[in-house]
C-alpha angles and dihedrals in degrees: 000000000000122000117252114239123211116212113252092238092058092047092052091048091050092049092050090049092050092048091048091052092048090048092050092049091051091047091049092050092050092049091047091050091050092050091048092049093048092051094046093048096046112124141181127212122249120191121191131159095347095313125111124193136164112242121196109268113256095027118130113246120201125184116240134214132234111354092351108090098183147329123225115199130193106234091205094052106029094192091058111090145146123220124196118197135170120211123192119251133186106273097221099036132071104248118247096234093184092056092044091051092045092053091048091048092050090051091050092048090053090055097042121034091198095057112117131178109225097184140346124192145145114264143182108221124178089345094308127115111232147134130259129207122187115196144165136205138174117250103222096161099068118090117258128020114358114249136197119256117202121204144185130200123197115197117200123177116225116177110291094357142051118228114216118197115189136189125196125180139150110282093244093056100033096099090051092049095049101078093054090047091051090052087050091051092047090053092061114119131171111236093181099242 
């Protein structure tokens, strides 16, 4: 049996065609990834009580009462939410963020026996001095098997108040939710209202 030979011109044409197909597939994947990223990172601005933040587009925003300004909830993961609160601070004194956080944590623990502080420490986030509290609690109110909710509070002083930005998400998805929350926290600006 003699080997079949393919003319060089046909081989070169097949190689160019294969490279073109591979190039188009890679280009399509890159464009698709950019579209997906743009949709996932889309935000809308929420302004309440002199504070402006960018909330993920499509999230449900509900006004709060008292110290709670609003809650933004992910409609695709109902246990994933952001809370924005403003606590009063002495106008002429630097607020003791550790004491403020401790008092808030004690109040939460009185309302929820499963609430646990995992860590609490001063931070510098996006060029701002603040305080961070990581916590966890068990969600016993949802139907089905109870699950662990992880949370994070960022405390940032702003004049005569302290802004508290909070994230809560199921423990399994907390790490995935954190980057978007940090973009949310970085978007916070004081508009003076």
